[in-house]
C-alpha positions as CSV (number, residue, x, y, z in Angstrom):
1,M,163.2,140.3,47.2
2,N,164.5,136.8,47.7
3,Q,166.7,136.0,44.7
4,D,166.0,132.2,45.1
5,L,162.3,132.7,44.9
6,F,162.5,134.2,41.4
7,K,165.2,131.7,40.3
8,T,162.9,128.8,41.2
9,H,159.9,130.6,39.7
10,L,161.8,131.0,36.4
11,A,162.8,127.4,36.3
12,T,159.1,126.4,36.9
13,T,157.9,128.8,34.2
14,I,160.3,127.3,31.8
15,E,159.2,123.8,32.7
16,W,155.5,124.7,32.2
17,T,156.2,126.5,29.0
18,T,158.0,123.4,27.7
19,Q,155.0,121.2,28.7
20,A,152.6,123.7,27.0
21,L,154.5,123.5,23.8
22,S,154.5,119.7,23.9
23,V,150.8,119.6,24.6
24,A,150.1,122.1,21.7
25,K,152.3,120.0,19.4
26,G,150.0,117.0,20.2
27,E,147.1,119.2,19.1
28,G,148.7,120.0,15.8
29,V,150.7,123.2,16.6
30,D,154.1,122.5,15.2
31,A,156.2,125.3,16.7
32,A,159.9,125.3,17.3
33,G,159.5,127.6,20.3
34,A,157.6,130.7,21.3
35,L,158.0,134.4,21.3
36,F,156.4,136.2,24.3
37,H,155.9,139.8,23.3
38,S,155.1,142.4,26.0
39,G,152.8,144.0,23.4
40,G,152.6,146.9,21.0
41,L,151.7,150.5,21.7
42,K,148.3,151.4,20.3
43,H,146.7,154.8,19.7
44,Y,143.1,156.0,19.8
45,H,141.3,156.0,16.4
46,H,142.6,158.8,14.2
47,D,144.5,160.2,17.1
48,D,148.2,160.4,18.1
49,H,147.3,159.9,21.8
50,P,148.3,156.4,23.0
51,V,146.0,154.0,24.7
52,A,147.2,153.2,28.2
53,F,149.6,150.2,27.8
54,R,149.3,146.9,29.7
55,A,151.9,144.2,29.1
56,V,150.8,140.8,27.9
57,A,150.3,138.5,30.9
58,H,152.3,135.5,29.6
59,F,155.3,137.7,29.0
60,L,155.1,139.1,32.5
61,R,155.7,135.6,34.0
62,F,159.3,135.9,32.7
63,A,160.1,139.6,33.5
64,P,158.0,142.4,35.0
65,L,158.6,145.0,32.3
66,S,155.5,147.0,31.8
67,S,156.4,148.9,28.6
68,P,156.0,147.9,24.9
69,D,158.1,145.7,22.6
70,H,160.1,143.6,25.0
71,V,160.3,139.9,23.8
72,V,161.2,136.7,25.5
73,R,162.4,134.2,22.9
74,F,161.8,130.6,24.2
75,V,163.6,128.0,22.1
76,G,165.1,124.6,23.2
77,G,163.9,125.0,26.8
78,E,165.8,128.3,27.2
79,A,164.5,131.8,27.6
80,H,166.3,134.9,26.3
81,L,165.0,138.4,27.0
82,F,165.3,141.1,24.4
83,E,164.8,144.3,26.4
84,F,163.5,147.3,24.4
85,V,165.0,150.6,25.5
86,P,164.1,153.2,22.9
87,H,166.7,155.9,22.0
88,D,164.2,158.8,21.9
89,F,164.0,162.5,22.9
90,W,160.2,162.6,22.8
91,E,159.6,160.2,25.7
92,E,161.6,159.3,28.8
93,A,163.0,155.8,28.6
94,P,161.5,153.4,31.1
95,A,163.3,153.3,34.4
96,R,165.6,150.3,34.6
97,A,163.8,147.6,36.6
98,D,165.8,146.5,39.7
99,H,164.6,142.9,39.8
100,P,166.2,139.4,40.0
101,F,165.4,138.6,36.4
102,R,168.5,140.5,35.5
103,Q,170.6,137.9,37.3
104,H,168.8,134.9,35.9
105,L,167.9,135.7,32.3
106,P,170.3,136.4,29.4
107,I,169.4,139.9,28.1
108,T,170.0,141.6,24.8
109,T,169.2,145.4,24.8
110,V,167.7,146.8,21.6
111,S,166.5,150.4,20.8
112,S,164.2,149.9,17.8
113,R,162.0,147.3,16.2
114,E,164.4,147.0,13.3
115,E,167.2,146.2,15.8
116,L,164.9,143.8,17.6
117,R,164.0,141.9,14.5
118,S,167.7,141.6,13.6
119,A,168.6,140.4,17.1
120,L,165.9,137.8,17.3
121,G,167.2,136.1,14.2
122,D,165.0,133.6,12.3
123,V,162.0,133.0,14.4
124,S,159.6,132.1,11.6
125,K,158.9,128.7,13.1
126,C,158.1,130.0,16.6
127,A,154.6,130.6,17.9
128,Y,153.9,134.3,18.7
129,I,152.1,135.1,22.0
130,G,151.1,138.8,22.1
131,D,148.7,141.4,21.0
132,D,150.3,142.6,17.7
133,P,149.8,140.3,14.8
134,E,151.3,142.8,12.4
135,F,154.6,142.6,14.4
136,A,154.4,138.8,14.3
137,N,153.9,139.0,10.5
138,S,157.0,141.3,10.2
139,L,159.0,138.4,11.9
140,D,157.6,136.0,9.2
141,V,155.6,134.1,11.8
142,P,152.8,132.4,9.8
143,A,149.2,133.2,10.8
144,S,148.7,129.7,12.1
145,L,151.3,130.2,14.8
146,V,150.0,133.6,15.9
147,E,148.4,132.9,19.3
148,P,147.4,129.3,18.4
149,P,144.4,128.4,20.6
150,A,145.9,125.0,21.6
151,L,149.0,126.6,22.9
152,I,147.1,129.5,24.6
153,Q,144.9,127.0,26.4
154,A,147.9,125.0,27.7
155,L,149.7,128.1,28.8
156,D,146.5,129.4,30.5
157,W,146.0,126.1,32.3
158,F,149.5,126.1,33.8
159,R,149.3,129.8,34.7
160,A,146.6,129.1,37.3
161,Y,149.2,127.4,39.5
162,K,151.2,130.0,41.3
163,T,154.8,129.6,42.3
164,E,156.1,130.8,45.7
165,Y,157.5,133.9,44.1
166,E,154.1,134.7,42.5
167,V,152.3,134.2,45.9
168,D,154.9,136.5,47.4
169,R,154.2,139.2,44.8
170,I,150.4,138.8,45.2
171,S,150.8,139.1,48.9
172,E,152.8,142.3,48.6
173,A,150.1,143.7,46.3
174,I,147.5,142.8,49.0
175,R,149.5,144.5,51.6
176,R,149.6,147.7,49.6
177,S,145.9,147.5,49.0
178,G,145.5,147.2,52.8
179,V,147.3,150.5,53.2
180,A,144.9,152.0,50.6
181,H,141.9,150.7,52.6
182,E,143.3,152.2,55.8
183,E,143.7,155.6,53.9
184,V,140.2,155.4,52.4
185,L,138.7,154.4,55.7
186,D,140.1,157.5,57.2
187,G,138.5,159.6,54.5
188,F,135.2,157.6,54.9
189,R,135.0,158.8,58.5
190,G,135.1,162.4,57.2
191,R,132.5,161.6,54.5
192,Q,134.9,162.7,51.7
193,S,133.9,162.6,48.1
194,E,134.5,159.6,45.9
195,R,137.0,161.6,43.8
196,T,138.9,162.5,46.9
197,L,138.9,158.9,48.2
198,V,140.2,157.5,44.9
199,D,143.0,160.1,45.0
200,R,143.9,158.9,48.5
201,Y,143.9,155.3,47.3
202,L,146.2,156.2,44.4
203,N,148.6,158.0,46.7
204,A,148.6,155.2,49.2
205,T,149.5,152.5,46.6
206,G,151.9,154.7,44.5
207,H,149.9,154.0,41.4
208,R,148.7,156.3,38.6
209,E,145.2,155.6,37.2
210,S,146.9,154.1,34.1
211,N,148.7,151.3,35.9
212,V,146.4,150.2,38.7
213,A,145.3,146.5,38.8
214,F,141.8,147.8,37.8
215,D,139.7,150.9,38.0
216,A,138.8,151.1,41.7
217,I,135.2,151.1,42.7
218,V,134.5,153.9,45.3
219,A,130.8,153.9,45.8
220,W,128.8,155.9,48.4
221,D,125.3,154.8,49.3
222,E,123.1,153.9,46.3
223,H,126.1,153.9,44.0
224,A,127.1,150.6,45.7
225,S,124.3,148.9,43.9
226,I,126.0,149.5,40.5
227,L,128.4,146.6,40.4
228,H,131.1,148.2,38.3
229,Y,130.4,151.8,39.4
230,Q,133.1,154.2,38.0
231,A,131.7,157.7,38.2
232,K,133.6,158.9,41.3
233,K,131.6,162.0,42.1
234,Q,133.4,165.1,43.2
235,E,130.5,166.2,45.5
236,A,130.4,165.1,49.1
237,P,128.0,162.2,49.7
238,N,124.5,162.7,50.9
239,P,123.9,161.1,53.3
240,G,127.2,159.2,53.2
241,S,126.0,156.2,55.3
242,V,127.6,153.3,53.4
243,L,130.9,153.1,51.4
244,L,131.7,150.2,49.2
245,F,135.4,150.2,48.3
246,D,136.8,147.6,45.8
247,C,140.5,148.2,44.9
248,G,143.6,146.4,43.8
249,A,147.4,147.1,43.7
250,R,150.0,145.7,41.3
251,V,153.5,144.6,42.2
252,D,155.8,143.3,39.5
253,G,152.8,142.6,37.3
254,Y,150.8,140.7,40.0
255,C,147.4,142.0,41.3
256,S,145.4,142.1,44.4
257,D,141.6,142.5,44.5
258,T,139.9,143.3,47.8
259,T,136.6,144.8,48.8
260,R,135.2,146.1,52.0
261,T,131.9,147.9,52.9
262,Y,132.1,150.5,55.6
263,L,129.2,151.8,57.7
264,H,128.4,154.9,59.6
265,D,126.2,154.9,62.7
266,D,123.1,156.1,60.8
267,V,122.8,152.9,58.8
268,H,119.5,151.0,59.2
269,P,119.9,148.1,61.7
270,S,118.7,145.5,59.2
271,F,121.4,146.6,56.7
272,R,124.0,146.5,59.5
273,E,122.9,142.9,60.3
274,I,123.1,142.0,56.6
275,V,126.7,143.2,56.5
276,A,127.7,141.3,59.7
277,R,126.1,138.1,58.5
278,L,127.7,138.4,55.1
279,D,131.1,138.8,56.7
280,T,130.4,135.6,58.6
281,L,129.4,133.9,55.4
282,V,132.7,134.9,53.7
283,H,134.7,133.2,56.5
284,T,132.5,130.1,56.3
285,L,133.0,129.8,52.6
286,I,136.7,130.3,52.8
287,D,137.1,127.8,55.7
288,S,135.5,125.1,53.4
289,I,138.1,125.5,50.7
290,R,140.7,122.7,50.1
291,P,142.2,121.0,47.1
292,G,139.4,119.4,45.0
293,T,136.7,121.9,46.1
294,C,134.3,122.5,43.2
295,F,133.9,126.3,42.7
296,V,130.4,125.7,41.3
297,D,129.5,124.1,44.7
298,L,131.0,127.1,46.5
299,Q,128.7,129.4,44.4
300,R,125.7,127.3,45.4
301,N,126.7,127.4,49.0
302,A,127.1,131.2,48.8
303,D,123.7,131.4,47.2
304,R,122.1,129.4,49.9
305,G,123.9,131.4,52.6
306,I,122.6,134.6,51.1
307,A,119.1,133.1,51.0
308,E,119.5,132.4,54.7
309,I,120.6,136.0,55.4
310,L,117.7,137.6,53.5
311,C,115.2,135.4,55.3
312,A,116.7,136.0,58.7
313,V,116.5,139.8,58.3
314,D,113.0,139.6,56.9
315,V,113.9,140.9,53.4
316,L,112.4,137.7,52.1
317,R,109.3,136.2,53.8
318,C,109.7,132.5,53.2
319,T,112.0,129.7,54.3
320,T,115.6,129.5,53.2
321,D,114.9,126.4,51.2
322,E,112.0,128.2,49.4
323,A,114.1,131.2,48.7
324,F,117.0,129.1,47.3
325,D,114.8,126.6,45.3
326,R,112.8,129.4,43.7
327,G,115.8,131.5,42.9
328,L,114.7,134.5,44.9
329,T,118.2,135.5,45.7
330,A,119.0,136.3,42.0
331,P,118.1,140.0,42.1
332,F,120.2,140.5,45.3
333,F,123.2,138.4,44.3
334,P,123.5,138.7,40.5
335,H,127.3,138.1,40.1
336,G,129.7,135.2,40.5
337,L,131.4,134.3,43.8
338,G,134.9,135.0,42.6
339,H,137.7,134.4,40.1
340,H,141.3,133.3,39.8
341,L,143.8,136.0,40.6
342,G,147.3,136.7,39.4
343,I,148.9,138.7,36.7
344,Q,145.4,139.6,35.6
345,T,142.8,140.6,38.1
346,H,140.4,138.1,36.4
347,D,143.0,135.5,35.7
348,R,142.4,133.2,32.7
349,G,141.9,129.5,32.7
350,G,138.8,129.2,35.0
351,F,136.7,127.3,32.5
352,L,139.4,124.9,31.4
353,P,139.0,121.1,32.1
354,G,142.8,120.6,31.5
355,P,145.5,121.7,29.2
356,T,143.3,120.3,26.4
357,G,139.6,119.8,26.1
358,D,136.5,121.9,25.6
359,P,135.8,124.6,28.2
360,V,133.2,123.9,30.8
361,A,130.7,126.8,30.7
362,A,129.1,128.3,33.8
363,P,125.7,126.7,34.8
364,D,122.6,128.5,33.5
365,R,121.6,129.5,37.0
366,Y,125.0,131.3,37.5
367,P,125.8,132.8,34.1
368,F,128.4,135.3,35.5
369,L,130.4,132.7,37.4
370,R,134.1,133.1,36.2
371,T,135.4,129.6,37.0
372,T,134.0,126.1,36.8
373,R,137.4,124.5,37.5
374,P,138.0,122.5,40.7
375,L,140.4,124.3,43.0
376,E,143.9,122.9,43.4
377,S,146.9,123.6,45.6
378,N,148.8,126.8,44.8
379,Q,145.9,128.5,43.0
380,V,144.8,131.9,44.2
381,V,141.1,133.0,44.0
382,T,138.9,135.7,45.3
383,I,135.8,135.0,47.4
384,E,133.4,137.9,47.1
385,P,129.7,137.4,47.8
386,G,127.4,140.4,47.8
387,I,123.9,141.6,48.6
388,Y,122.5,144.5,46.7
389,F,119.3,146.4,46.3
390,I,119.1,147.0,42.6
391,P,115.7,148.5,41.5
392,M,116.1,147.2,37.9
393,L,116.5,143.6,39.0
394,L,113.9,143.8,41.7
395,E,111.2,145.4,39.6
396,P,110.2,142.2,37.7
397,F,109.5,140.4,41.0
398,R,106.9,143.0,42.1
399,S,104.3,141.7,39.7
400,G,105.3,138.0,39.5
401,G,104.0,135.1,41.4
402,D,106.7,135.4,44.1
403,A,105.9,139.1,44.9
404,S,104.4,138.2,48.3
405,S,107.7,136.6,49.4
406,F,109.4,140.0,49.3
407,N,109.2,142.6,52.1
408,W,108.8,145.5,49.8
409,S,108.6,148.1,52.5
410,L,111.9,147.0,54.0
411,I,113.5,146.7,50.6
412,E,112.5,150.3,49.8
413,T,114.0,151.4,53.1
414,L,117.3,149.7,52.4
415,T,117.6,150.6,48.8
416,P,119.3,154.0,49.5
417,H,122.1,152.0,51.2
418,G,123.0,150.4,47.8
419,G,124.5,147.2,48.8
420,V,127.4,145.3,50.4
421,R,130.3,143.2,49.0
422,I,133.1,141.7,51.0
423,E,136.1,140.2,49.2
424,D,139.2,138.3,50.3
425,D,142.1,136.8,48.3
426,V,142.7,133.2,49.1
427,L,145.6,130.8,48.5
428,V,144.6,127.1,48.2
429,T,147.2,125.1,50.1
430,A,148.0,121.4,50.3
431,D,145.5,120.7,53.1
432,G,143.2,123.7,53.0
433,C,143.6,127.4,52.3
434,K,145.1,130.6,53.6
435,N,143.2,133.9,53.6
436,L,145.9,136.3,52.3
437,S,144.0,139.5,52.9
438,S,142.1,139.0,56.1
439,E,144.9,140.3,58.4
440,V,146.1,143.2,56.3
441,V,142.8,144.7,55.0
442,P,140.6,146.3,57.6
443,R,137.1,144.8,58.0
């Protein structure tokens, strides 16, 4: 990894953190600095079995340590890492991360929370950013400075802008997910079970199920109509005509999120045409992205494009304008077009108007849209339209006034194919955008 990339990234993160604290102070948050806690280990209710740990996102911008109780103390514009390496015979100590943060951050190593508290010193006037209020209380941080909303909003606002280092890490995660797609595509050809395919994905990315970007969706046939399908059946698919594969990898805390829909020769011609046309729509939407693009407008354009597809293949028997104006695409495309991508798969900050100000909610027509924020240079988003045949959503239209606009015979024929989603990861550039996944994830 290029040392200079991380050095510049760290300087930018320090600058944005300083700005966020200043913004928060103007909103009444009087903090002398901030403590970024990687998080505390939690256990299931009345159980000694730990919940899979995931480090707090704002901490990870400073150092990609994915275990509990590391802290970055940020005071006076300087960041100091307190690395938690437990002295314990029950668990193996986390492997020492070989990463440029070791050359660019001052580091103090501690082996217990008591030692950590002592090493941190008096931090009672610092804001606490993390998931363990009890730990914050043990540091004498007042409740008003535990995750103060004004500071969280400012931090979330700046986090949407990605440094060159962050784009590099996201791109590497995308490359690894591309390897996983190639591996799963090979298993698709042999109609292997969902369970076998997810094992191949994990082996290809080097992940365990506890540290993936998200729980991958491996959905044969009608399972593809369940948007967050997670069952992963062990039985071979029957018939195994369509596979929807939605996966991500994580590299130094940064995620990818890519989806493809693969077809065997026995797929109905109309469904094959839907997939081809949707792929064209993905490219059209991405080509339209540039700084200042309104994501809500992108959603509308995707909705209209899907109306055009459904009318062209005779799933809907009306004009594109009628299908769009009457909302007839809703049961086929019930989710949002995409989301910000970074340390979290669904990165935060999508509804913010700025580092201050009330969030801007998704419009009533698109309640599941994850961002209303205009796109700007150096942001990374997913573009992922889909068309699904979901009986639960289609059923109300069978008896309504629009029933005659649906080709129910064709819909019933296509329903066993489940659905299609195609998803790419896109970097907004100074004069347009770059599709980060198109060349490394097979279509």
